[in-house]
C-alpha positions as CSV (number, residue, x, y, z in Angstrom):
1,X,136.0,134.2,100.3
2,X,136.4,130.9,98.7
3,X,134.4,128.5,101.0
4,X,136.3,125.2,103.0
5,X,135.9,122.1,101.6
6,X,134.4,119.1,104.0
7,X,136.2,116.0,104.6
8,X,134.9,113.3,103.9
9,X,132.9,111.7,107.0
10,X,133.5,108.0,107.5
11,X,131.5,105.4,109.9
12,X,133.3,102.5,110.1
13,X,131.6,99.2,110.5
14,X,133.9,95.8,112.3
15,X,132.3,93.8,115.1
16,X,136.3,93.8,116.4
17,X,136.9,97.0,118.2
18,X,141.1,96.7,117.5
19,X,140.5,96.2,114.1
20,X,138.0,99.3,114.1
21,X,140.8,101.1,115.8
22,X,143.7,100.3,113.1
23,X,141.4,101.2,110.8
24,X,140.3,104.8,112.2
25,X,143.7,105.6,112.4
26,X,144.8,104.7,108.9
27,X,141.6,107.1,107.1
28,X,142.6,110.3,110.3
29,X,145.3,110.1,109.0
30,X,144.4,110.8,105.3
31,X,144.4,114.2,104.2
32,X,140.2,115.3,103.7
33,X,139.2,112.2,105.7
34,X,137.2,112.0,109.2
35,X,136.1,109.3,110.8
36,X,132.4,110.7,112.2
37,X,131.7,107.5,113.6
38,X,132.0,103.1,115.1
39,X,130.2,100.3,115.0
40,X,130.6,96.8,116.3
41,X,126.3,95.4,114.8
42,X,123.9,95.8,111.9
43,X,121.5,97.8,114.7
44,X,124.1,100.1,116.0
45,X,125.6,100.7,112.3
46,X,122.4,101.3,111.4
47,X,121.1,103.4,114.0
48,X,124.4,105.5,114.5
49,X,123.8,106.5,110.6
50,X,120.8,107.8,110.7
51,X,122.2,110.2,113.2
52,X,126.0,111.4,111.6
53,X,125.0,110.7,107.5
54,X,128.3,109.7,106.9
55,X,129.2,109.7,103.3
56,X,131.1,106.7,103.0
57,X,130.7,103.3,105.3
58,X,133.6,101.2,105.7
59,X,131.5,97.6,106.1
60,X,132.3,94.1,107.5
61,X,130.3,91.3,106.3
62,X,130.3,89.2,109.3
63,X,128.4,90.2,112.3
64,X,127.3,89.5,115.6
65,X,123.7,90.4,115.0
66,X,124.2,90.0,111.0
67,X,126.1,90.3,108.0
68,X,127.5,93.6,106.3
69,X,125.1,93.2,103.3
70,X,122.2,93.6,106.1
71,X,123.5,97.1,106.8
72,X,124.2,98.0,103.0
73,X,120.5,96.3,101.7
74,X,119.0,98.5,104.6
75,X,121.4,101.7,103.8
76,X,120.2,101.6,100.7
77,X,116.2,102.4,102.3
78,X,117.2,104.0,105.0
79,X,119.5,106.1,104.0
80,X,120.3,106.5,100.1
81,X,123.5,109.1,100.4
82,X,125.4,106.8,102.5
83,X,128.1,104.9,100.1
84,X,129.4,101.7,101.8
85,X,132.2,99.7,101.2
86,X,132.9,96.6,102.0
87,X,136.1,95.6,103.6
88,X,136.7,91.5,104.9
89,X,139.0,89.1,105.1
90,X,136.6,86.9,102.8
91,X,138.1,86.5,99.2
92,X,135.0,84.9,97.6
93,X,133.6,86.1,94.7
94,X,129.4,84.7,95.5
95,X,130.2,87.4,98.8
96,X,131.7,89.8,96.1
97,X,128.7,89.5,93.6
98,X,126.5,90.1,96.3
99,X,127.7,92.7,98.0
100,X,128.2,94.7,94.5
101,X,124.3,93.6,93.5
102,X,122.7,94.6,97.4
103,X,124.6,98.1,96.2
104,X,129.1,98.2,97.9
105,X,130.7,100.6,95.5
106,X,133.9,98.8,96.3
107,X,134.8,95.5,98.1
108,X,138.3,95.6,99.7
109,X,140.2,92.7,101.5
110,X,141.8,93.6,104.7
111,X,145.0,92.8,103.2
112,X,145.5,96.0,101.7
113,X,147.7,98.4,102.2
114,X,146.7,101.3,104.4
115,X,146.9,104.3,101.5
116,X,144.5,102.1,98.6
117,X,142.1,102.3,101.3
118,X,142.1,106.2,101.5
119,X,142.3,105.8,98.1
120,X,139.1,104.0,97.4
121,X,137.1,106.0,100.1
122,X,137.9,109.1,97.9
123,X,137.3,107.8,94.6
124,X,133.5,106.4,96.0
125,X,132.8,109.5,97.5
126,X,133.6,110.8,94.5
127,X,130.9,109.1,93.2
128,X,132.7,105.7,91.6
129,X,132.6,101.9,92.0
130,X,135.9,100.3,92.6
131,X,137.6,96.5,93.2
132,X,141.0,96.5,95.0
133,X,143.5,94.8,92.8
134,X,144.1,91.5,94.5
135,X,139.9,90.8,93.8
136,X,141.1,92.0,90.3
137,X,143.5,89.9,89.7
138,X,141.5,86.6,91.0
139,X,138.6,87.1,88.8
140,X,140.7,87.8,85.7
141,X,142.7,84.2,86.6
142,X,141.0,82.3,83.8
143,X,140.9,85.2,81.4
144,X,143.5,86.9,79.7
145,X,141.2,88.6,78.3
146,X,138.1,87.5,78.6
147,X,136.5,90.0,76.2
148,X,138.7,89.0,73.2
149,X,135.7,87.2,71.3
150,X,132.8,89.7,72.2
151,X,132.1,91.8,68.9
152,X,131.5,94.8,68.9
153,X,127.9,95.4,69.7
154,X,128.7,93.3,72.8
155,X,131.6,95.3,73.3
156,X,129.3,98.2,73.8
157,X,126.5,96.6,76.0
158,X,129.5,95.7,78.5
159,X,130.5,98.9,78.0
160,X,126.6,100.5,78.7
161,X,126.1,97.4,82.1
162,X,129.4,99.3,83.1
163,X,127.8,102.8,83.2
164,X,124.7,101.6,85.3
165,X,122.1,101.3,82.8
166,X,119.5,99.4,82.5
167,X,118.4,96.9,79.6
168,X,115.5,99.2,78.0
169,X,118.2,102.2,79.0
170,X,121.2,100.6,76.8
171,X,118.5,99.7,74.3
172,X,117.8,103.8,74.0
173,X,121.2,104.7,73.8
174,X,121.8,101.7,70.8
175,X,119.0,102.6,69.1
176,X,118.3,98.6,69.1
177,X,114.6,96.5,71.3
178,X,115.4,95.6,74.6
179,X,115.1,91.6,73.7
180,X,118.5,92.3,71.2
181,X,120.3,93.9,74.0
182,X,118.9,90.6,76.5
183,X,120.2,88.7,73.5
184,X,123.7,90.6,73.5
185,X,124.3,90.1,77.3
186,X,123.2,86.8,77.5
187,X,126.0,85.8,74.6
188,X,128.7,87.9,75.8
189,X,128.1,86.3,79.7
190,X,128.5,83.0,77.6
191,X,132.1,84.3,76.6
192,X,133.7,85.4,79.4
193,X,132.3,82.3,81.3
194,X,130.5,84.9,83.6
195,X,126.5,83.8,84.9
196,X,125.5,87.5,86.2
197,X,124.7,90.3,84.7
198,X,126.4,91.6,88.2
199,X,129.3,90.0,87.7
200,X,129.9,91.7,84.7
201,X,129.8,95.3,86.0
202,X,131.9,93.7,88.6
203,X,134.3,93.0,86.2
204,X,133.8,96.2,84.5
205,X,134.6,98.0,87.4
206,X,137.5,96.4,88.1
207,X,139.1,97.2,84.6
208,X,138.3,100.9,85.5
209,X,139.5,100.8,88.9
210,X,142.6,99.4,87.8
211,X,142.9,101.9,84.6
212,X,142.5,105.1,87.5
213,X,145.1,103.8,89.8
214,X,148.0,103.5,87.0
215,X,146.2,107.5,86.3
216,X,147.5,108.5,89.9
């Protein structure tokens, strides 16, 4: 007797009830997705997450008692199985970098299509890290190909950062010293016009997200 695959359980966190209802309708219409909880504040979200243990949480950045970053940071400790997705109206590089650094698995703007939201939920639940197309396009704006000047070694380091490896793990994988890895990262950051390692991870995630969508 074959097992019936359980729906992906989704929690929606936004301080506007009308917005929550709208997102909930979009999610519930999709095959394989089920909304198991809603919340309008940081504390309400954290308390409910402990009870329902959702697979994915859609998190707005601005809430009455804090921010979505607060939720993502605390969920990483209190309910680490939850994979958070930022769903916000803030089209901001700093917010994106901070969200990804805190542990967000995707950063979506509320202007995206409903179908894209459900696609990203399913992909994140399956273990992917994604960015929406508008964010990717904006981050590419100043560079047609920011990796054009990278050396073969720097390209390998770039890919491994995208895989979530630490500097030490990258060194072990490539058979070089950790200091050499740090030198490669310093160089590729300069060539790509970026400032932080998390921005590199975000850029790689964006490239892979674009490829994933093109295949579906």
